[in-house]
C-alpha positions as MATLAB code, in Angstrom:
seq = 'MIRNVRAYFVVGVLLIASSCGEYQKIVKSTDYEYKLKKAREFYDKKDYTKSSQLYAELVNIYRGTNRSDQVYYYLAKSNFGQHDYLMAGHYFRQLIKEFPRSSFAEESQYMVGYCYYLDSPTPRLDQKTTQDAIDALQLFINIFPSSSKVADANKLIEELREKLVYKSYMNGRLYYDLGDYRASVISLTNSLKEYPDSKYREELMFYLLKSKYLLGENSIEEKKRERLNSELDEYYTFVDEFPNSKFRKEADRFFANTKKMMNLKDEEVKK';
ca = [
     -29.179  -54.472  -70.907;
     -28.857  -57.462  -68.442;
     -27.517  -59.324  -71.476;
     -24.758  -56.416  -72.252;
     -23.480  -56.742  -68.642;
     -22.869  -60.335  -68.567;
     -21.319  -59.867  -72.112;
     -18.537  -57.505  -70.573;
     -18.670  -59.875  -67.435;
     -17.593  -62.782  -69.707;
     -15.302  -61.013  -71.580;
     -13.253  -59.653  -68.466;
     -13.104  -62.860  -67.369;
     -11.558  -64.080  -70.394;
      -9.035  -61.125  -70.480;
      -8.046  -62.113  -66.807;
      -7.608  -65.603  -67.658;
      -5.797  -65.102  -70.450;
      -3.343  -62.434  -68.515;
      -3.137  -64.759  -66.361;
      -2.180  -67.746  -68.401;
       0.430  -65.594  -70.427;
       2.250  -64.966  -67.119;
       2.345  -68.306  -66.154;
       4.010  -69.175  -69.440;
       6.405  -66.400  -68.505;
       6.967  -67.977  -65.149;
       7.578  -71.326  -66.971;
      10.163  -69.945  -69.590;
      13.386  -71.518  -69.531;
      14.460  -68.425  -71.890;
      15.865  -65.963  -69.606;
      16.769  -63.668  -71.827;
      12.705  -63.510  -72.415;
      12.299  -63.816  -68.563;
      14.301  -60.610  -67.871;
      13.156  -58.682  -71.022;
       9.136  -59.473  -69.433;
      10.348  -58.725  -65.805;
      11.188  -55.145  -66.742;
       8.345  -54.652  -69.041;
       6.442  -55.367  -66.120;
       8.711  -52.872  -63.953;
       8.139  -50.242  -66.318;
       3.807  -51.032  -65.927;
       4.347  -50.493  -62.393;
       3.271  -54.180  -61.956;
       6.163  -54.730  -59.249;
       4.296  -58.215  -58.074;
       5.143  -59.749  -61.460;
       8.409  -58.026  -61.625;
       9.761  -58.870  -58.334;
       8.560  -62.747  -58.820;
      10.897  -62.535  -61.953;
      13.379  -60.924  -60.442;
      13.546  -63.212  -57.455;
      14.254  -66.125  -59.671;
      16.472  -64.328  -62.148;
      18.829  -63.251  -58.949;
      20.673  -66.842  -58.715;
      20.380  -67.297  -62.520;
      22.778  -64.468  -63.183;
      24.650  -64.681  -60.383;
      28.414  -63.900  -61.252;
      27.489  -62.734  -64.653;
      27.845  -58.669  -65.692;
      23.918  -57.815  -65.358;
      23.792  -59.521  -61.829;
      23.627  -56.251  -60.141;
      21.184  -55.097  -62.740;
      18.952  -57.823  -61.595;
      19.376  -57.253  -57.787;
      18.506  -53.513  -58.146;
      15.848  -53.934  -59.925;
      14.546  -56.552  -57.225;
      14.847  -54.596  -54.754;
      12.926  -51.395  -56.412;
      10.202  -53.835  -57.166;
       9.473  -54.475  -53.441;
      10.056  -51.232  -53.046;
       7.054  -50.377  -55.222;
       5.001  -53.107  -53.248;
       5.806  -50.852  -50.188;
       7.792  -53.879  -48.672;
      10.957  -51.841  -47.555;
      12.104  -54.523  -45.013;
      12.940  -56.778  -48.206;
      13.538  -53.823  -50.571;
      16.314  -52.375  -47.775;
      17.616  -55.917  -47.631;
      18.105  -56.403  -51.529;
      19.846  -52.735  -51.702;
      22.438  -53.925  -48.996;
      22.986  -57.056  -50.755;
      23.848  -55.241  -54.188;
      26.223  -52.666  -52.171;
      27.623  -55.868  -50.664;
      28.424  -58.012  -53.654;
      28.867  -55.396  -56.121;
      30.207  -52.315  -54.473;
      31.675  -50.618  -57.362;
      28.227  -51.002  -59.067;
      26.863  -47.906  -61.009;
      23.737  -48.656  -58.858;
      25.578  -48.365  -55.747;
      25.152  -44.903  -55.046;
      21.302  -45.024  -55.446;
      21.646  -48.238  -53.512;
      23.247  -46.824  -50.375;
      20.758  -43.958  -50.350;
      17.518  -45.978  -50.602;
      19.187  -48.320  -47.410;
      18.510  -45.247  -45.244;
      15.363  -44.265  -47.084;
      13.899  -47.428  -46.749;
      14.999  -47.493  -43.073;
      13.266  -44.228  -42.752;
       9.985  -45.561  -44.072;
       9.683  -48.179  -41.752;
      10.584  -46.557  -38.623;
       7.921  -46.237  -36.183;
       5.886  -43.613  -34.155;
       8.022  -41.934  -31.191;
       5.977  -44.206  -28.732;
       7.597  -47.362  -30.336;
      11.258  -48.578  -30.283;
      13.143  -46.260  -32.121;
      16.084  -48.904  -33.006;
      15.028  -48.256  -36.785;
      14.834  -44.632  -36.386;
      18.402  -44.697  -35.639;
      19.313  -47.551  -38.427;
      17.996  -45.357  -40.801;
      20.070  -41.999  -39.269;
      23.297  -44.199  -39.385;
      22.790  -45.708  -42.812;
      22.002  -41.940  -44.214;
      24.964  -40.472  -42.834;
      27.012  -43.391  -44.542;
      25.901  -42.418  -47.411;
      26.973  -38.447  -47.242;
      29.974  -40.208  -45.885;
      30.945  -42.191  -49.259;
      29.019  -40.334  -51.756;
      29.561  -36.157  -50.118;
      29.081  -35.030  -54.028;
      25.675  -36.844  -54.363;
      23.201  -34.884  -55.490;
      20.926  -36.955  -52.866;
      22.993  -35.691  -50.036;
      20.796  -32.553  -49.046;
      17.750  -35.075  -48.945;
      19.815  -37.377  -47.086;
      20.496  -34.261  -44.232;
      16.881  -33.499  -43.996;
      16.055  -37.264  -43.337;
      18.168  -37.123  -40.613;
      17.407  -33.991  -39.203;
      13.579  -35.304  -39.204;
      14.589  -38.265  -37.889;
      16.753  -37.316  -35.115;
      13.615  -34.591  -34.250;
      11.826  -38.432  -33.650;
      14.312  -39.525  -31.465;
      14.711  -36.069  -29.472;
      10.472  -36.351  -28.842;
      10.972  -39.915  -27.981;
      13.376  -39.087  -25.278;
      11.122  -35.987  -24.102;
       8.180  -38.435  -23.696;
      10.556  -40.839  -21.454;
      11.022  -38.144  -19.520;
       8.002  -37.056  -18.891;
       6.593  -40.488  -18.361;
       8.210  -41.103  -15.243;
       7.296  -37.480  -14.154;
       3.419  -38.487  -14.832;
       4.223  -41.650  -13.007;
       5.359  -39.616  -10.181;
       8.820  -41.460  -10.284;
      10.529  -38.316   -9.849;
      14.185  -40.008   -9.158;
      13.745  -41.617  -12.758;
      12.185  -38.430  -14.128;
      15.423  -36.240  -13.085;
      17.831  -38.909  -14.567;
      15.801  -39.155  -17.898;
      15.170  -35.832  -18.519;
      19.250  -34.815  -17.654;
      20.162  -37.201  -19.800;
      18.050  -36.183  -22.669;
      19.303  -32.516  -22.263;
      22.817  -34.226  -22.345;
      22.113  -36.141  -25.574;
      19.921  -33.025  -26.837;
      21.175  -29.943  -25.602;
      19.389  -27.739  -29.096;
      15.784  -29.768  -28.634;
      12.936  -27.904  -29.540;
      11.563  -28.977  -26.410;
      14.560  -27.844  -24.055;
      12.320  -25.378  -21.925;
       9.732  -27.971  -21.165;
      12.404  -30.533  -20.477;
      14.609  -28.006  -18.056;
      11.388  -27.222  -16.096;
      10.249  -30.826  -15.686;
      13.648  -31.241  -14.528;
      13.133  -28.552  -12.149;
       9.765  -29.760  -10.927;
      10.689  -33.121  -10.540;
      13.923  -32.141   -8.282;
      11.408  -29.722   -6.386;
       9.202  -32.738   -6.092;
      11.646  -35.573   -4.743;
      13.252  -33.058   -2.628;
       9.795  -32.364   -1.074;
       8.793  -36.045   -0.482;
      12.532  -37.271    0.491;
      13.687  -38.273    4.078;
      15.103  -35.922    6.253;
      18.484  -36.796    5.661;
      18.015  -36.476    2.025;
      16.239  -33.600    1.805;
      18.282  -30.467    1.943;
      20.785  -31.864   -0.290;
      17.764  -32.465   -3.531;
      16.419  -29.068   -2.479;
      19.609  -27.538   -2.861;
      20.166  -29.449   -6.387;
      16.662  -28.238   -7.196;
      17.617  -24.083   -6.126;
      20.337  -24.894   -8.678;
      18.319  -25.967  -11.359;
      15.766  -22.823  -10.364;
      18.511  -20.765  -11.424;
      19.667  -21.837  -14.305;
      16.175  -22.604  -15.821;
      15.416  -18.922  -15.029;
      18.799  -17.637  -16.550;
      18.234  -19.103  -19.939;
      14.461  -18.602  -19.673;
      13.529  -15.548  -17.751;
      10.343  -15.051  -19.416;
       8.952  -18.647  -19.592;
       5.130  -19.434  -19.387;
       6.512  -21.528  -16.560;
       7.864  -18.903  -14.604;
       5.246  -18.335  -12.031;
       5.108  -21.989  -11.282;
       8.972  -22.129  -10.863;
       9.035  -18.840   -8.909;
       5.956  -21.037   -6.453;
       8.824  -23.650   -6.313;
      11.730  -21.128   -5.192;
       9.474  -19.623   -2.542;
       8.269  -23.473   -0.879;
      12.284  -24.603   -1.107;
      13.527  -21.381    0.885;
      10.386  -22.176    3.224;
      11.201  -25.927    3.579;
      14.951  -24.938    4.015;
      14.547  -22.034    6.617;
      16.447  -19.426    4.133;
      16.376  -15.851    4.774;
      16.712  -14.105    1.520;
      20.250  -13.221    2.027;
      21.126  -16.538    2.436;
      19.608  -17.854   -0.897;
      21.996  -17.263   -4.118;
      21.304  -14.577   -6.453;
];
């Protein structure tokens, strides 16, 4: 049994060594047509590490020929196959820049956005890549409105926008959680303006109301009445839009406390 295991091990090592030796011959070959053929074979076998290495060399060799865009395309796809979306996106952009009329241009334009999409970080991190993905996918839709990928692009844009909405919501909540109610009011107001149809709208409006209430409650006397008046306006806006909100009891409590702080009678309060 031990002898058999050793024999299999030796055979395996020899096969690997032989395979590496053959690949090195391809790498060192100056027969570029042969090398291009082998690069495609590696790509078709999903051996993207080897195909990307060969295509990276062939980019300069075939520059200016009628197969230059093809080399760029498979170099980009090989990097994509290795989950290197940064480099894949770079080569797809290069293809579009150098060969805007290429037969690969439509897919490449979509893939630029898709690579950004796959590289888009969690909402807690900076969302520049997310915005880049939205811009690239929207550009794809604008350039190729009849493409079969337009529906997919729209779905990705919707998902990416939801991430931006959540990021905006988290920013507003962060200032509230830190007790910086002035910054919270500004951030939450901006979020509601930028994303009026946000699925977090009810919570955003409630925390805006609460932030205004707490800001007014803790203000100096010269600013208290003005800020509490703003909180009253926010209360009416909130209950008009969400009369059965899960936050209604707490909102009503703010309203009652605000009337006491301002010494307002019921008939003096806007209905």
